[in-house]
C-alpha positions, 0 to 999 in steps of 0.5 A, spaced: 499 499 499 502 506 498 500 513 501 502 519 497 502 526 500 502 532 496 505 539 500 508 545 498 514 550 499 509 555 503 504 550 506 504 551 514 500 545 516 505 540 511 509 539 517 503 537 520 501 531 515 509 529 514 509 527 521 502 523 521 504 520 516 511 517 518 507 515 525 503 511 520 509 508 517 512 507 523 506 503 525 505 499 518 510 495 516 509 495 508 506 502 507 510 506 502 510 513 504 512 518 498 511 526 499 512 530 492 511 537 492 505 540 488 510 544 484 514 539 481 509 535 479 502 540 476 500 535 471 499 529 476 496 534 481 491 537 474 489 530 473 488 528 481 484 534 482 488 536 488 486 543 490 490 544 497 496 542 501 497 538 504 493 532 501 494 525 502 492 519 498 492 511 500 492 507 495 492 500 494 497 496 491 493 495 485 493 503 485 486 503 487 485 510 491 481 509 498 483 515 501 483 522 500 485 527 505 486 534 503 489 538 510 492 533 516 487 527 518 488 525 525 493 518 526 487 514 527 483 517 521 490 515 517 491 509 520 483 506 519 485 508 512 491 504 511 487 499 513 482 500 508 488 499 503 489 492 506 
């Protein structure tokens, strides 16, 4: 399963999102976290419909999206989403 964290250089909440994502990765073996800057990937941002940072997207191994959070989810919300991806 995969967690994509979309951030920007001027995002005040992105640090909190990084911490929540890191907590989830520490607790869930096999969870891959990839951080991407929206400015570096504008075509992907448009294709995915990302409108704000941070945005967290959790995907199953087959790439299907199971959770999206514009903003910072709680650790528990993110862990429930990761469980859906199993």
